[in-house]
C-alpha positions in Angstrom: -14.8 -12.0 -32.0 -11.6 -12.7 -30.0 -8.4 -11.2 -31.7 -7.1 -14.5 -32.3 -10.0 -16.6 -32.5 -11.2 -18.8 -29.5 -7.9 -20.2 -28.8 -8.2 -20.7 -24.9 -9.1 -17.3 -23.9 -8.4 -16.9 -20.1 -7.0 -20.3 -19.9 -3.8 -21.2 -18.4 -1.1 -22.2 -20.8 2.1 -24.1 -21.1 0.5 -27.1 -19.3 -0.2 -24.9 -16.2 -3.6 -26.5 -15.7 -7.0 -25.9 -16.9 -8.4 -23.2 -14.4 -10.1 -20.3 -15.8 -10.9 -16.8 -15.0 -13.4 -17.8 -12.5 -10.6 -19.0 -10.5 -9.0 -15.7 -10.0 -11.7 -13.5 -8.4 -14.7 -13.1 -6.3 -17.6 -10.8 -6.9 -18.7 -10.0 -3.6 -16.5 -8.9 -1.8 -14.6 -8.0 -4.9 -11.1 -9.6 -4.4 -8.7 -12.2 -5.4 -9.2 -15.7 -4.5 -6.6 -17.0 -1.9 -5.9 -20.0 -4.0 -5.0 -18.3 -7.0 -2.8 -15.9 -5.1 -1.1 -18.8 -3.4 0.2 -20.3 -6.9 3.4 -19.0 -7.9 3.9 -16.7 -4.7 1.8 -13.9 -6.0 1.7 -10.4 -4.1 -1.2 -8.0 -4.2 -0.9 -4.3 -4.4 -3.9 -1.7 -3.9 -4.1 1.1 -6.4 -6.2 4.3 -6.6 -8.9 4.0 -9.0 -11.7 6.6 -10.2 -13.7 4.3 -12.5 -12.8 2.0 -15.2 -9.5 1.4 -17.0 -8.1 4.9 -16.9 -4.8 5.7 -18.2 -2.8 5.2 -15.1 -4.2 1.8 -14.6 -3.7 0.9 -18.3 -0.2 1.9 -18.3 0.4 -0.4 -15.5 -1.2 -3.3 -17.2 0.6 -2.7 -20.2 4.1 -2.5 -18.7 3.3 -5.6 -16.5 2.2 -7.5 -19.5 5.2 -6.7 -21.6 7.7 -7.3 -18.8 6.1 -10.8 -18.2 6.4 -11.6 -22.0 2.8 -11.2 -23.2 1.3 -9.0 -25.8 -2.3 -9.1 -24.9 -4.5 -9.5 -21.9 -7.8 -10.9 -21.3 -10.9 -8.8 -20.1 -14.1 -9.8 -18.6 -16.7 -8.3 -16.3 -17.2 -9.2 -12.5 -20.3 -9.4 -11.2 -22.0 -10.3 -7.8 -21.5 -14.1 -8.6 -18.0 -13.7 -9.7 -16.1 -13.5 -13.0 -18.3 -13.7 -16.1 -16.8 -15.6 -18.7 -15.9 -15.6 -21.6 -13.3 -12.9 -21.8 -12.0 -11.3 -24.7 -8.6 -10.4 -25.9 -7.2 -6.8 -26.0 -3.6 -5.9 -27.2 -1.3 -5.0 -24.1 -0.9 -1.4 -25.0 -2.1 1.5 -23.0 -4.1 2.9 -25.9 -5.9 -0.4 -26.7 -6.8 -1.1 -22.8 -8.2 2.3 -22.3 -10.3 2.0 -25.6 -11.4 -1.6 -25.5 -12.1 -2.0 -21.9 -15.1 0.4 -21.8 -16.7 -0.4 -18.4 -17.5 2.5 -16.1 -19.7 1.0 -13.8 -19.0 -2.2 -11.9 -16.0 -4.3 -11.5 -14.1 -6.1 -14.2 -10.9 -8.1 -14.7 -7.8 -7.6 -16.9 -5.6 -10.7 -16.7 -2.5 -12.2 -18.3 -3.4 -14.9 -20.7 -1.7 -17.6 -18.7 -3.4 -16.1 -15.5 -0.2 -15.6 -13.6 -1.3 -11.8 -13.1 -4.2 -9.6 -13.2 -5.7 -6.0 -12.5 -9.0 -6.4 -10.6 -10.8 -3.0 -10.9 -13.7 -2.4 -8.4 -16.5 0.4 -8.3 -15.3 1.7 -4.7 -12.5 3.8 -5.8 -9.6 1.3 -5.8 -8.2 -1.6 -8.0 -6.1 -4.6 -7.0 -2.9 -5.4 -8.8 -1.7 -8.9 -8.3 0.8 -11.3 -9.7 4.0 -12.7 -9.9 7.5 -10.9 -9.7 7.9 -9.9 -13.4 4.3 -8.7 -13.8 4.9 -6.5 -10.5 8.2 -5.3 -11.6 6.6 -4.0 -14.9 3.5 -2.7 -13.4 4.7 -1.2 -9.9 8.0 0.3 -11.0 8.0 2.3 -7.7 8.1 -1.0 -5.8 4.9 -2.9 -4.1 6.1 -1.3 -0.7 5.9 2.2 -1.8 2.6 1.8 -3.9 1.1 0.5 -0.5 2.1 3.4 1.4 0.8 5.7 -1.5 -2.4 4.1 -1.3 -2.6 4.3 2.5 -2.2 8.0 2.1 -5.0 8.2 -0.7 -7.4 5.9 1.5 -6.8 8.5 4.6 -7.8 11.3 2.3 -10.8 9.6 0.8 -11.9 7.2 3.3 -14.5 9.4 4.8 -16.7 8.9 1.7 -15.4 5.5 0.9 -14.8 3.3 3.9 -13.8 0.5 1.8 -10.5 2.0 1.0 -9.6 2.1 4.7 -10.3 -1.7 5.0 -8.3 -2.5 2.0 -5.5 -0.3 3.2 -5.5 -2.0 6.5 -5.0 -5.5 4.8 -1.8 -4.3 2.9 1.5 -3.8 4.7 4.8 -3.0 3.5 7.2 -5.9 3.7 10.5 -3.8 4.1 10.9 -0.1 3.2 12.5 3.0 4.8 9.5 5.2 6.0 9.9 8.9 5.2 7.4 10.6 7.4 5.0 9.8 10.2 2.2 9.5 7.5 4.0 6.8 6.1 4.6 4.5 9.1 2.5 1.2 9.2 0.0 1.2 12.0 0.9 -1.2 14.8 4.8 -0.8 14.1 7.1 0.3 17.0 8.0 3.4 15.2 4.0 4.2 15.1 4.2 3.6 19.0 6.9 6.2 19.3 5.2 8.8 17.4 1.9 8.2 19.4 3.7 8.4 22.8 5.3 11.6 21.7 1.9 13.0 20.9 0.3 11.7 24.1 3.2 13.2 26.1 3.0 16.6 24.4 -0.9 16.9 25.2 -0.3 15.8 28.8 -1.7 12.6 28.4 1.0 10.6 30.1 3.9 11.7 32.6 7.5 12.4 31.5 8.5 9.2 33.5 6.1 7.0 31.8 6.7 8.4 28.4 10.5 7.9 28.7 10.4 4.4 29.8 7.6 3.4 27.0 9.4 5.5 24.2 12.7 3.9 24.7 11.0 0.2 24.9 9.3 1.2 21.7 12.8 2.4 20.3 14.3 -1.0 21.2 11.6 -3.0 19.6 11.9 -1.0 16.4 15.7 -1.6 16.1 15.0 -5.2 16.7 12.2 -5.5 14.2 14.6 -3.8 11.6 12.3 -0.9 11.0 13.9 1.5 8.8 13.6 5.4 8.6 14.7 7.9 6.1 16.2 11.3 6.9 15.3 13.7 8.2 12.5 11.2 9.9 15.5 9.3 11.4 17.2 12.2 12.7 14.3 13.6 14.6 13.7 10.5 16.3 17.4 10.4 17.2 17.0 13.7 18.7 14.1 12.4 21.1 16.7 9.6 22.1 19.4 12.1 22.9 17.1 14.3 24.8 16.1 11.2 27.0 19.8 10.5 27.6 19.6 14.0 29.2 16.5 13.0 31.3 16.5 10.8 34.4 13.4 8.8 34.8 13.7 8.5 38.6 12.9 11.9 40.1 14.9 11.1 43.2 18.3 10.7 41.1 18.0 14.1 38.8 20.6 16.5 39.2 20.3 20.3 38.5 21.7 19.8 34.9 19.2 17.1 33.9 16.1 17.8 31.9 13.2 18.5 33.9 9.6 17.1 32.9 8.8 20.7 31.5 12.0 21.0 29.5 11.6 17.4 28.0 8.0 18.2 27.0 9.0 21.6 25.2 11.8 19.3 23.4 9.1 16.8 22.2 6.7 19.3 21.1 9.5 20.8 19.0 10.3 17.4 17.2 6.6 16.9 16.7 6.7 20.3 15.0 9.4 18.9 12.7 7.6 15.8 12.0 4.4 17.9 11.1 6.5 19.7 8.4 7.9 16.9 6.7 6.2 17.2 3.4 4.5 14.1 2.1 6.5 12.7 -1.3 4.9 14.2 -4.3 2.0 12.2 -6.1 3.1 9.8 -8.7 0.4 10.6 -11.1 -2.3 8.4 -9.5 -6.1 9.6 -9.4 -6.9 12.3 -6.7 -9.7 13.3 -4.8 -11.8 14.7 -7.5 
């Protein structure tokens, strides 16, 4: 029996239309429908998940629902054919969500009653948290960009046994944030290219001249795109720039006090050692590798 009877569980409220839970998500592949995401400028954030509505996910849903002005959520299973209606109501508290969303196998959905936000829990070690701004502010207090970076780290650790994690991480990119270490950097970014060039030069994969030209070009691209770095990551790449300022790309124009290829390589290897020593940010209490 629904907590408050059959008062339109899982139907949009306040004249928002008559779409139901089935309009939120697919079953295979387990994901949110593009049409639903497009309504109200929603954003998707991937999260680590062991199985079921664990306390971490329940806390996020509870906080998001409260911030969005709701005292309950609607729960239902998601099968191969999609969302299995009807859903049932659960009070929007961490304790009630953990207790009354009992599924530990298969996918399921926890949605706000007006369907403006939802958590989609899969059976592939990840969940998707999506909705409008208020739901995300409550449920993702560290910010969507930081949560995406944290999930990317998780996917790299777990991806060997769960390849779907790497695919999900690849589809999720930070909008704008300051990267703290090389492991944070988005693939395909200009900053990622700078680090890759450093690694290639240090391993004798490219010449000093080719490295200098390509790295400086990537540096200019990074600045043009507005990519932001935190200290000391920013300082380490600045030191590469300063080293290249003492390096003349054209061998015929080098003076005795200019850096040689060998000296430049020593400098780059030292900077890579510093990058490797940057500790990853502490975990935020999300599920680990067990």
